[in-house]
N, C-alpha and C positions, 0 to 999 in steps of 0.2 A: 129431320133428325139434327141434333146439335152434337158436335164432336169437339173435344179438346185435344188438339194434337200438340205433342211435346217432343222436342229434340233434347236429349240428355247426354251429358258427358260425365260418366260416373253418376254421382248423386246430384250434380249441378244441372239446373235447368238452363239450357243455352238459348232456346227460342221456343215460342209457343204461339198458337192462335186458337180462337174459337171459330169453328166452321159450322155454318147452318145451311142445310139444303134439303130438298125433297128427294130422298133416296129410300129405296126399300132394301131389306136385308136379303138380297140375292147377289150372287157373285158378280154379275155384270154391273149392277148399280154400285156395289161396294168398290169394285175396281175403278169406276168413274170417279167416285168420291175420293178415293185414295190418290188418284192422279191429280185432281184439283187441289187437294191439300198439299201434296208434294210440290206442285207448281207454286202455290202461294208462299210456301216456306223456302223456296228456291233450293230444293234438294232433288236428287234422282228419285224416281218412283221405285219402291222396292218390289221384289217379286212376291206376289201374294198367293198363298196356297189356300185350299179349301179349309185347312185347319185354322188359318188366321180368321176367316169369316166365322167359323163355328165358335172359336174362342171369344170373338167379339159379341156374338149372339148370346152366348151362355153367361159370360162374365162382364159384359159391357166394357171390355178392355182387351186390347191386343198389343203385342210388342214385336217390333222388328229390330233385328240385330244387324251389325255390319255384313254378316254373311248372307243376308237377304237382299243385298244390293249388288248389282252387276258392277257398278263403279265403286271405287274406293270412297269411303266417307270418313269424316273427321269427328265422328261422335260415336258413343257407345250404344245408344238405343234411340228408337223412334217409337213413341207410344201414342196410341189412339184410345181415348176414353169417351164413351157416350155419356153425355150430360142428361141425366134424367130429370124431368120436370116433376117437382113434388106437387101432387094434387092436394087440394085443400081437404083436410080431414074434417069430418062432421064434428060438431060440438060434442065434447065428451064430458060426462058428469062423473065426478068422483064422490064416493060416499065414505 
């Protein structure tokens, strides 16, 4: 799975990474992925709820706010977006 992790301050992108790893969409794997991403971005790991995982599964995106962190943070949101690989479409003929 490929994930684009972004730290935002308002509408401004502060820091981001593209993370790739072999993770399944289950809570334990999601939490491990989240910890690794947070470590690479040098931020605290947010508290992740089942709703975060469900939102990520359904919309390919989830958002963490400062209230989701135990420690104080200096940004307004931490966003994870799944990068979907576009599969090649078969040749289409237009008439």
